[in-house]
C-alpha positions, 0 to 999 in steps of 0.5 A: 908917617911921611911928610907931605909937600903941600901944593900952593893951590890947597893953601890958596883954596883955603885962604881964598874960600874958593867955593868949589875947592875950599871944603875939600882943601880944608878938610884934607889939610886939617886931616893930613896935619893931624897925621904927618909933617906939612912941608912947603918950599920957596916955590910954594911960598912964593905962589902964596905970597902974591896975594900979600903986601908984606912978608910978615903977612905971608908968615902969618898965613904959613906959620913955621909951627904948622909948615916946615920950610925946606929948600929945593934939593939940587937933585930935585932941581936936576929931576925938575929940569928932566921933567921939563924936557919931557914937557917940551918934548910933548909939545909944551909951550912954556919957556920956563920951568913950571913950579909943579916940576919943582914941587914934584921933583922935591917930593920924589927926591925926599920921598914925601907925599904931595897934597894937591887938588890938581894931580894931572901934571904930577901924574904925567911927570912923576908917576910914582909920586904918592899923591893925595888928591880928590 
């Protein structure tokens, strides 16, 4: 089974106990963890880390025995830049690259699936990605 890049929104739903999304995110995360390797990258780690005061606390929530940590490949960084250009050409207002572009590009370049509860941007900019979403 192909590895799965786990979007931070799924992890944060579980951590925060989000009333709307935690049940779906918890079930999806547990199911996928039984079937495939879970992967995070530095952007996902950073997005989760804002909830914590220390790196040790983040490492407890994102243990390496459950989440393999990978750097974003340079080819993915290039692809993220191209997705950002499309975003800007379509009227996007943000002046910096969005984490979803790096996450989607990382998955695309590595051939991974993406576990997310917010597939909109991935579908728009990475239409060939295999998404696991509600």
